[in-house]
C-alpha positions in Angstrom: -19.8 31.1 46.9 -17.1 30.9 49.6 -13.7 30.1 48.3 -12.1 26.8 49.4 -9.4 27.2 52.0 -6.8 26.0 49.5 -7.7 28.7 47.0 -6.2 32.1 47.8 -8.6 35.1 48.0 -5.9 37.3 46.3 -3.1 35.9 44.2 -0.3 37.7 42.3 2.2 36.0 40.1 5.0 38.0 38.5 2.9 41.2 38.9 4.7 44.1 37.3 3.5 47.7 36.7 5.6 50.2 34.7 4.5 53.8 34.4 5.5 55.4 31.1 5.9 59.0 30.0 4.2 60.8 27.2 6.4 59.1 24.6 5.6 55.7 26.1 9.1 55.3 27.5 9.5 53.4 30.8 9.8 56.0 33.5 9.0 54.2 36.9 8.7 50.5 37.8 6.3 50.7 40.7 5.8 47.0 41.1 8.5 44.5 39.9 7.7 40.8 39.7 5.5 40.6 42.8 4.5 37.2 44.0 2.1 36.9 47.0 -1.1 35.1 48.1 -3.7 36.2 50.6 -5.4 33.2 52.1 -9.0 33.1 53.3 -9.8 34.4 56.8 -6.5 36.0 57.5 -5.1 39.5 58.0 -2.3 40.1 55.5 -0.1 43.1 55.9 1.8 45.0 53.1 4.7 46.9 54.6 7.1 49.3 53.1 8.3 52.9 53.0 6.7 55.5 50.9 7.1 54.7 47.2 7.6 51.0 47.7 4.6 50.0 45.6 2.0 49.3 48.2 -0.8 51.6 46.9 0.0 50.6 43.3 -0.4 46.9 44.3 -3.8 47.6 45.8 -5.0 49.5 42.7 -3.9 46.5 40.6 -5.8 44.1 42.9 -8.9 46.3 42.6 -8.7 46.6 38.8 -8.1 50.3 38.9 -4.8 49.8 37.1 -3.8 47.3 34.4 -0.6 45.3 35.0 2.2 45.7 32.5 3.1 42.0 33.0 2.0 39.2 35.3 -1.3 38.0 36.6 -3.5 39.0 39.5 -6.7 37.3 40.5 -9.4 38.0 43.2 -11.7 35.2 44.2 -10.3 33.3 41.3 -11.3 35.9 38.7 -9.8 38.9 37.1 -10.0 42.1 39.1 -12.0 43.7 36.3 -14.8 41.1 36.7 -17.9 43.0 38.0 -19.2 39.9 39.6 -16.7 40.2 42.5 -17.2 43.9 43.2 -20.0 43.4 45.7 -17.7 41.2 47.8 -15.0 43.8 48.3 -14.8 46.8 50.7 -12.1 49.4 50.1 -10.8 52.3 52.3 -8.4 54.3 50.1 -5.5 56.2 51.5 -7.3 59.5 51.1 -10.9 59.7 52.0 -12.6 60.8 48.8 -15.9 62.0 50.2 -18.6 64.5 49.0 -18.0 67.5 51.4 -21.6 68.8 51.1 -23.1 65.4 52.3 -23.5 64.5 55.9 -22.5 61.2 57.4 -26.0 59.6 56.9 -26.2 60.8 53.3 -22.7 59.5 52.6 -23.5 56.0 53.8 -26.9 56.1 52.0 -25.2 57.0 48.8 -22.7 54.1 49.0 -25.5 51.7 50.1 -27.5 52.6 47.0 -24.5 51.8 44.8 -24.7 48.2 46.1 -28.5 48.2 45.6 -29.3 47.7 49.2 -33.0 47.9 50.1 -34.0 51.0 52.0 -34.8 49.3 55.3 -31.7 47.3 55.3 -29.6 50.3 54.2 -30.9 52.5 57.1 -30.4 49.7 59.6 -26.8 49.3 58.6 -26.3 53.1 58.6 -27.4 53.3 62.2 -25.2 50.4 63.4 -22.1 51.7 61.5 -22.4 55.2 62.8 -22.6 53.9 66.3 -19.6 51.6 65.7 -17.4 54.5 64.5 -18.7 56.9 67.1 -20.3 59.5 64.8 -24.0 59.1 65.7 -23.9 62.5 67.6 -22.5 64.4 64.5 -24.2 62.4 61.8 -26.1 65.5 60.5 -23.0 67.6 60.0 -21.5 68.0 56.5 -18.5 65.8 56.0 -16.5 68.8 54.9 -16.6 70.0 58.5 -15.1 66.8 59.9 -11.5 66.5 61.0 -9.3 64.1 59.2 -9.7 61.5 61.9 -13.5 61.7 61.7 -13.3 61.4 57.9 -11.3 58.2 58.3 -14.0 56.9 60.5 -16.8 57.6 58.1 -14.6 56.2 55.3 -14.2 53.0 57.3 -18.0 52.8 57.7 -18.6 53.1 53.9 -16.1 50.3 53.3 -18.2 48.0 55.5 -21.7 49.0 54.2 -21.9 46.1 51.8 -20.7 43.5 54.4 -17.7 42.5 52.2 -15.8 39.2 52.2 -12.5 41.0 51.4 -11.7 44.2 53.1 -8.8 46.3 51.7 -7.5 49.0 54.0 -4.9 51.5 52.7 -3.4 53.3 55.7 -6.6 53.0 57.8 -5.2 54.7 61.0 -3.8 57.8 59.3 -5.1 60.8 61.2 -6.7 58.8 64.0 -5.9 59.4 67.6 -4.6 56.4 69.7 -8.1 55.6 70.8 -9.4 55.4 67.2 -6.3 53.5 66.2 -7.0 50.9 68.9 -10.6 50.7 67.8 -9.6 50.0 64.2 -7.2 47.3 65.2 -9.9 45.6 67.4 -12.3 45.8 64.5 -9.9 44.1 62.2 -9.4 41.3 64.7 -13.1 40.8 65.2 -13.7 40.7 61.4 -11.1 38.0 61.1 -12.8 35.9 63.8 -16.0 36.1 61.8 -14.5 34.8 58.6 -13.5 38.0 56.8 -10.3 38.4 54.9 -8.4 41.7 55.4 -5.6 43.1 53.3 -3.9 45.9 55.4 -1.5 48.3 53.8 0.4 50.5 56.2 3.8 51.9 57.0 3.0 52.0 60.8 4.8 48.9 61.9 3.2 48.7 65.3 -0.3 48.5 63.8 0.7 45.7 61.5 2.5 43.8 64.2 -0.6 43.8 66.4 -3.2 42.4 64.0 -1.5 40.7 61.0 -1.1 36.9 60.6 1.4 37.2 57.7 3.2 40.2 56.2 5.2 41.0 53.1 7.8 43.8 53.2 8.2 45.7 49.9 11.0 47.9 48.8 11.5 49.1 45.2 8.4 47.2 44.1 9.8 43.8 45.2 9.1 41.6 48.1 12.2 41.7 50.4 10.8 39.5 53.1 7.5 37.5 53.7 6.1 35.2 56.3 4.3 35.1 59.6 4.9 37.9 62.1 6.2 35.4 64.6 8.8 34.0 62.2 10.0 37.3 61.0 10.3 38.9 64.5 11.6 36.1 66.6 15.2 36.6 67.7 16.7 33.1 67.7 19.9 33.9 69.6 18.2 35.2 72.8 15.7 34.0 75.4 13.4 36.1 77.6 12.4 34.9 81.0 9.6 36.6 82.9 9.3 36.1 86.7 8.0 37.7 89.8 10.1 40.6 91.1 13.5 39.4 92.4 15.9 40.7 95.0 19.2 42.0 93.7 21.0 39.1 95.5 18.8 36.6 93.7 19.6 38.3 90.4 23.3 38.0 91.2 23.0 34.3 91.9 21.2 33.8 88.6 24.0 35.6 86.9 26.6 33.3 88.6 24.6 30.2 87.6 24.5 31.4 84.0 28.2 32.0 84.1 28.8 28.4 84.9 26.9 27.6 81.7 29.0 30.1 79.8 26.0 32.3 79.3 25.5 36.0 80.0 22.6 37.7 81.7 22.3 40.6 79.3 19.4 42.5 81.0 17.5 42.4 84.2 14.9 45.1 84.5 11.2 45.6 85.2 9.0 45.3 82.1 7.5 48.4 80.6 4.1 49.1 79.2 3.6 50.4 75.7 2.7 54.1 75.5 -0.5 53.1 73.8 -1.6 51.0 76.7 -1.0 53.8 79.2 -2.9 56.2 77.0 -5.9 53.9 76.7 -5.9 53.3 80.5 -6.1 57.1 81.1 -9.0 57.5 78.6 -10.9 54.6 80.1 -10.6 56.1 83.6 -11.8 59.4 82.3 -14.8 57.8 80.6 -15.6 55.8 83.8 -15.7 59.1 85.7 -18.2 60.5 83.2 -15.9 63.1 81.7 -17.5 64.8 78.6 -15.9 65.0 75.2 -16.9 66.8 72.0 -15.0 64.3 69.8 -16.0 61.0 68.4 -17.0 58.2 70.8 -14.9 55.1 70.9 -17.2 52.5 72.5 -19.2 51.6 69.5 -20.3 48.0 69.0 -19.6 45.9 65.9 -22.8 45.9 63.7 -24.9 42.8 63.7 -24.8 42.3 60.0 -21.0 42.0 60.3 -21.1 39.4 63.1 -22.9 36.8 61.0 -19.8 35.6 59.3 -19.3 34.6 55.7 -22.5 33.4 54.0 -22.5 29.8 53.1 -24.6 30.3 50.0 -24.8 33.1 47.4 -28.0 34.6 46.1 -29.8 32.5 43.6 -29.0 34.7 40.7 -25.3 34.7 41.2 -24.9 31.0 40.1 -26.5 31.9 36.8 -24.2 34.9 36.4 -21.1 32.7 37.2 -22.1 30.3 34.5 -22.7 33.1 32.0 -19.3 34.6 32.8 -17.6 31.2 32.3 -19.3 30.7 29.0 -21.6 27.9 30.1 -25.2 27.7 29.2 -27.5 27.8 32.3 -30.0 25.0 32.5 -33.4 25.8 31.3 -36.0 26.3 34.0 -38.8 23.7 34.2 -42.0 24.7 32.5 -44.5 26.1 35.0 -47.4 23.9 35.9 -50.7 25.1 34.4 -52.7 26.8 37.1 -56.5 26.1 37.1 -58.4 28.9 35.5 -60.8 30.5 37.9 -64.4 31.0 37.0 -65.0 34.4 35.4 -66.5 36.8 37.9 -69.7 38.5 36.9 -68.9 41.7 35.2 -70.8 44.8 34.0 -73.1 44.8 31.0 -70.7 45.5 28.2 -73.5 46.4 25.8 -74.6 49.1 28.2 -71.0 50.3 28.5 -70.6 50.4 24.7 -73.8 52.4 24.4 -72.4 54.9 26.9 -69.0 55.1 25.2 -70.4 55.6 21.6 -71.3 59.2 20.7 -74.9 60.0 21.0 -76.8 60.7 17.7 -77.3 64.3 16.8 -80.8 65.6 17.8 -83.4 66.0 15.0 -84.3 69.6 13.9 -87.8 70.7 15.1 -90.4 71.1 12.5 -91.0 74.6 11.2 -94.3 76.2 12.4 -97.1 76.1 9.8 -97.8 79.4 8.1 -101.0 81.2 9.1 -103.8 81.3 6.4 -103.9 84.6 4.4 -106.1 87.4 5.9 -109.2 88.4 4.0 -108.6 92.2 3.4 -112.2 92.8 2.2 -113.7 91.7 5.5 -111.4 94.0 7.4 -112.3 97.0 5.2 -116.0 96.4 5.7 -115.5 96.3 9.4 -113.6 99.5 9.4 -116.1 101.4 7.3 -118.9 100.2 9.5 -117.3 101.7 12.5 -116.7 105.0 10.8 -120.4 105.3 9.8 -121.4 104.9 13.4 
């Protein structure tokens, strides 16, 4: 069931997490009265220095930690509700992978956790490996991967279940500029296709490029929140971009502004970002056919991620929702009585029973009749007669 636009995907109200010591004494307040809401189909950024409470907030949203105070909901339910787990994809800050498995076996393992059918699972594995540029090294054990390659396979496992909510904790850590640009492009494409992304990072340039709204944390509290445009716009300045001007023309503009009691603060040629220059160099090298032993960066977005958010859930989920909410699901209508087919001619059961039953024991043969007794006198006479001869 797709959430209504007015209902936040993630909502935190007064969220507080206090870590205690062995004696249950408060030791660290990681999150302190956090209020935020992540709306459907937006990229929301959590900013802040190390130790500001970003990772703890994500763990509370995922149900990996229990809040000390406050309320957090995901898709309108508690984070511990197992009914929402299949709709979430998560890339942790550290890639917790089985080092002895290769890339295909890793994705197959996570696909099995979501009960994906074998054919669908293998199809998604092929598309994701192409997307992250690891199809050429998919048979190598993950333990032999560099950190950047491990982040790539970690991103693939976070997308194997086609989630509605994607939570990324420092997704570009360890990636080269090419991989970083690829991850940012992926986030923008997912947003266009109806996904919701919660991005946690301390790299401000990454958040600025992709996020719709951000919240800046420090000491477990929200210090500033709003759209990127509202937070970054400098209201007391104005930037004019024109074609190249001659120095004399710039001077006349300066004099004109002086009549308006304004000052021309800067007049210089615009500069590219270093990231843009880097990507241009790499693209030229790729166009020339230069070989590389690293991960490829021209992978396409998998087809199963381009279908957008489903408009209807599986048939069984509605029943599960009613059971979770304590409602009794309607009884299914009784099945119509099917006509009974005529019995097919079968084997002779009497003959089968005769074969199955043990055969009777054979009768003992009759003892041979005893021969009549020999007349000894006749034998003696015959013997004596032969001797006389």
